[in-house]
N, C-alpha and C positions, 0 to 999 in steps of 0.2 A: 082546718088547724086550727087555727088564732081562732076562735070557737073553744075549741075540748082547751087550748093557753090557758085559757081566761077562767072558765069555771075551774079545775085546779086549783086555780092560785085562789077565788074566789071560797072557794068551801073546803083548802087545807089539807086537797086529800095530796096533793102532791108534795111536801113532807113522808104522810107518812106509808104515802109509794114506797116515796125513799128507807129509807125505814124498816121498812117490809121485806122489799126487795132485797137493805143487805144482811138485813135477817136471814132468807132466807137460803142465798149466798155459804155465808158462817156455817148455820148448821147441813147442808148438805158439802159441805169442801171437811167441815165434823166428820162425820157421812162418812164418807172417803178413805179423808186416813182411815179411820177408826176398822174399810174390811181393805185397806193394804196388810192390817197390821194385825190380820187376824190373817188372813189371807200368808201372808210369812210365813208368821208361827206356827204354820199349819205344813206350808213347802222345809222349814225347818226339820217338823220333825221328820215329815220322810224323809227326807233326802242331808244327813249334818254336816256329812264332808261338801256341800254346794253354800255351807250360809252365808258366806266370805258374798259372795256375789249378789244373793237370793237380800243382804240383806243394804247392798250400794244402791242394790234396783230397787230395791225397796226402800230407799233417802233420798231419791231421786226422783221416784214420782212422789212421797209427798210433797217435796221442794217444789212440784213445778202447780200442785193442788195448791200446798197454798199461799203460789201467787198469782192463782186463775182468783181461787178466791181475795184474797189482797187489792185483784187490777176489779174486782165485783163492788169489792164494795164503799171500793173509794169513786169510783162509775155513780155508784145511788145513792150517794151522799152529797153529790155533786149533783147532780142535777133534783138534787132538792131544794138544793139551799136560794137562795135569791141573788 
């Protein structure tokens, strides 16, 4: 384990990996929130009377995804710092 840590510090791959991880987390969150929005709009179009419940569930799900993505980005950036 110590050898891997030394190699990552010498090669500078730790910062590259953490930046790549943060980018992947942000992109995945954007895709997830986009899918939630799209399917919510389809559901509202099929059942307009349930629009309030669908909208509430969509906002809660998007907030949870956003929170997890923010946590992942912070962890990645902290792991890359020295």
